[in-house]
N, C-alpha and C positions, 0 to 999 in steps of 0.2 A: 504494500500500500504506500502511496506516495508520501503521505504525512509521516509515516513511520521512518521511511528512508531519510526524510529531512531531519527528523528528531535525532536519528543516529549520527548523522553528519555533524550537526551542531554540538551534540553531546560529546563526540570524540574530540572535536576541535577545542571545545571548552576545557575538557579534562586535561588535554595535552598542554594547554596554556598554563594551567594552575599546578600541575601535579608535583613538579620538582621543588616547590617553594614552601611546603607546609608539612607540619606534623599530621599524624593520622586524624586527630580531632578536627583540624581545619579542612582536611581533604573531604571529610564527610559533608561539611557545610557547603563547600564549594560544589560538590557534585549535586547537591540539592539545588543550588542556584543555576547550575548548567541545565539541569532538567527543566527548571522553570523557564529558562530562556528559550529552550527548544519548544516548549509548549506555546510560548508567546509567538514564536516565528510560525509555527504550524497554524495558529489561529488567524494570523494575518493573511497568509496565502490561502485563498479559497480553493476548494476542490476543482472548480471550473477553470482555474488558471492554466493556460497553455494547451487546453484540450483540442483547440482548433487552430490550424495554421492559417491565419488570415491571408486573403489574396490581395489586400490593398497595398499596392507597391508605392508606399510613401518613401521612395528613394530620394535622397537629399544630402545636403551637407549641413552640419550643425557644430556648435561649440557649447560646452558647459564650463563654468568658471566659479571658483571661490576667490574673491578679491582679498589679497593678503593684507591690504591696508585698511579697508572698511569692513571686511567680513561679509560683504554682500555676496549673494549668489546670483548668477545670470545664465541664461540660455538664449541662443539665437539660432535661427534656422531659415533656410530657403529651399523650395522644392518646386518641381513642375507637377504639382498636385494641389487640388483645391483646398483652401483653408488648412494649411499645414500646422498652423498655430493651435488647432484644437486637438492634435494628436501627439506631436513630438515633444514640445517643451513643458517641463514640470519643475516647480521650485517651491520651497517652503522656508520661510524665515526661521533661522536658528537650526535648520535641519540639513538642507542640501539642495542639489539640483540634479535633474535627470533629463536626458534626451533619448527617446526610443524611436527607432526608424527602421528602414529597409522594409521587409514584409512585416509590418509593424504589429506588435502586441502592445496595445496602448497601456495595459495594466502594469507594465514595468514602471510606468511613471508613478501612479499613486501608491502601488505596493512598495516600490523602492523607497519612497519617502516615508511610508509607514514603518518599514524595517529600520531605516536610519533613525527615525524618531524614537524607536524602541531600543536604541543602543547599538545597533550593528554598524560597522564601518561601511563605506561605499563598496569596498571589495567583498565583504561578507554578504551584504545585501544582494549584490549582483550575482554572486555565486549561488546563493540560496534560490533565487528565481531561475537561474539557468538550469539548475539541477533538476527542476520539475517541469521544464518546458520542452515538450517533444519537438517543437519547431525552432529550437535554439540556434541551429545552424543557418536559419534564414534571418536572424535578428542582427541588429546593430544597436547597441545600447551603451551609454556612458553615464556615469554617476560621479558626483563629488560630494563630500560631507563636510560638516562643520569643523572637523579636525584636520582638514587638508588632505585626506585620502582621496585619491582619484582612481576610478576603475573603468575599463572599457572593454567591450567585446564586439568583434566583427566576425559573424558566422561564416563558415566556409562556403555557404550557398548564397550569401549576399551577392547581388549582381555586380559584376566588374564594371568599371574599376572601383574596388572597395578597399578602404584602409582607414587607419587612424594614427594619431600622434598625440602624446601627452607631454606636458612640460611644467616646470616650476620656475618662477622668477625670483629675483633676489629679495623682493619684498614679501615673499611667502605666497604669492598668488599661484594657484594651481589650476590647470585647465586640461581639457581633452577636446581635440577636434576630430571629426569623423565624417566620412562620406561614402556613398555608394552610387552606382550607376553614373559615374562621372565621365566626362570627356577624357581629360588626361588623368593619369594616376597620381599626379603631383599636387592635387588640390589640398590634401591635409597639410602638406609642408607650406604651401602658399598661405593658407589660413593661419597657421601657427606664426609664420613670419610677420604677417600683417597685424595680428593681435599683439605680439610681443613688441612691435615697434610703435604701436599706437599710444596716445596719451589721453588724459582727460578722465571723466567719470566712466564707470563700467559700461554703461549703455553705448557710449561712443566707441569704446574699444571692441565691443561685440559687433557694432556696425562695421568697423574697419575689417574685422575678420570675414564678415559676409562679402564685403566688397573685394577683399583679396581673393576669396574663392572664385568669385565671378570673373575677375580679371584673368584668373588662371584657366578658365574654360567652363567651370561649373558643371551642372547637370547636363548630360548629353542630350536630353529631351528638350531643354530650354528652360524657361522660367515661368512661374505662375503666382506663388504665394510666399509670404515670409512672416516671421514673428520675432519679437525681442521681449524677453521677460526678465526683470530684475526684482529681487526681493531683499528685504532688510536683513542685516546680520542677526538680529534678535527679534522675536515676536513682540508685538505691542499689545496683543489681545484683540486687535482689529485686523482681520485678513486684508481688508481693503487698504488700510494704512500700510500694511507690510509690503504690498505690491507697489514698488517705486516706479516701475515702468512696465506697462503691459500693452504692447502695440502689435497689431496684426494687419497684414495686407492679405485679403482673402483671395482675390483674383485680379491680376494686373499683368499686362504684357511686359512690364519691367518693374517687378516688385522691389528690387534693391534700390533703384532710384526713388521709387515712391516711399520706401521705408526711410530713406535719408530725409525726404521732405517732411514726413510727419514726425520724425524724431526731432528735427529742428523746431517744428511747431510745439512739440512736447516741452522742449527746453524753454521756449518763449512763454508758454503758459505757466511754467514753474516760476519764472521771473515775475510774471503778473501776480501770482499768488503770494510770492515773497514781498512784493510791493504793497499789496493789500494788508498783509500782516504788519509791515512796517508802519503803515498809516494807523492801524489799530494801536500801535505802541507809541504814537506821536513822533515817529522817526521820519520826518519829512525828507531829509537828505537821503536816507536809505531807500525810501520809497521811490524818489525820483531816479535814483541810480538803477533800481530794479526795473522800473517802467521803461527807462531808456534802453536797457538791455533787451527787454521783450520786444520793443518796437524795432530795434536794430535787426533782430532775428526774423521778425514777421511784419515788415512795414506795409505789406499788402493786405493785411487782415484788419478790416474795420473794427472788429470786436476789440482788438487791442487798444486802438485809439479811443473808442467809446468808453470802455470801462476805466481806462486811465483817467479820462476826463471826469467821469462820475466820481471816482475815488478822490480826486483832487478837489472837486467841488464840495464833497462831503467833509473834507478836511479844512474847508474855508479858503482854499487856494483857487479862487474862482478865475482870476486872471490867467493862472497857469493852466487851468482846465480848458479854457476856451479854444486854443489852437487844436487840441486833441479832438474836441467835439466837432470842430469845423472840418477836420480831416474825415471823421466818421460820416458826417452828413453828406460828403461828396460821393459816398458809396451808394449807387442807385439800386443795388440788389436787395436792399432792405430799407425799411422805413425807420430810420434811427431817431428822427424827431418824435414820432409817435411812441417809440420805445421809451424815450426820455420822459414824455408826458405821463406815462403809466407808473413810473417809479415811486412818486410820493405816496400813492395809495398803498404800496407795499412797504412803505417806510424805508425805502432805499435812497431817498433824497428828502430834504426838508420840504414840508408843504408850504412853500413860500412863492406866491405868484411872481413877485419881483425877481427872485432868483431864477425861476423857470423861464421868464421872458428873456433874461440876460443870456441864459445858457442856450435857448433856442435860436437866439440871434447870432450865435457863434459863426464867424466867417463873413458876416455882413459888414463888420467894422474891423478896426485894427485889434487883433487878438494877441499881440505879443505879450509874453509874460511880464508881470510887473517889474521884475528885476532888470528888464531890458528897455523899459520905457524911460524917456528923458526925465 
């Protein structure tokens, strides 16, 4: 029976790890703990795992990372398959990250995270799942845990070119890149080189790895979807807060270019949020800096100008708000003046007719910030 086999494997490994260090009384206690660990592993892996070899060829290239500086976990992937982000990338704050692909068994993702959350290393978690998967030679799976262990498996029946590469950087960052059904066989090496040479926050370095793979030739079938997932080093108690970046391109003729565009937008909105927070803390200079950074990244987005103007108006900086509102009002794709009129009823602007009239007239007169007026 599969669960019995799994228990024996865990039991033997655990006993071997402990045996030489203790007197007889300690050995008995350790054996009890090993048996309990085996029971937990068996309860996590359902009897249905691996009973079917799926025919979904989610052939792809991906990267899993634990950032040595921040402790964050990240996964990035691209494939000529619809909505690759729903199958391949998995990550949990404080636990680890998983990429499962090739003839994909999606359960490697949540089960791998459950096993690592229960105390198994990435290597032990991957080994436990491989042992009970009859389709293991079709799989390609990579895992990284909170302690910096990284594990990867490329099955013998994964479609060529298939391969992987792991690495560890001077700051303690560990990663694995993996690919199958590639044009050239050198994609993993190109991904690794692009990741290692990239700078900035983790999402940017994951993006660089995807771009490096595509420059090398990527998926022999072409391109279709992509995803980037980054989670916090430690759980906050709110899964939504733990997910720092969660971006997907479901179907696009050039998903890497589109991912670069929306990742830039993501950074812009991060600056907007930081600016709003600075306003809440009466940090006007900090807010202006953050809003300027957002507008520099996404000058074409009327939303940026509009809400920057609203935030400044709420902070009493009406003269500074007017140029931003004037910019938003030039966008003919939306009715930004009517949007502004609706805000006082939702207590998002003061219910002040004089203020509203001044804001609505933005762009009709000189709207230079007060600091620049004579």
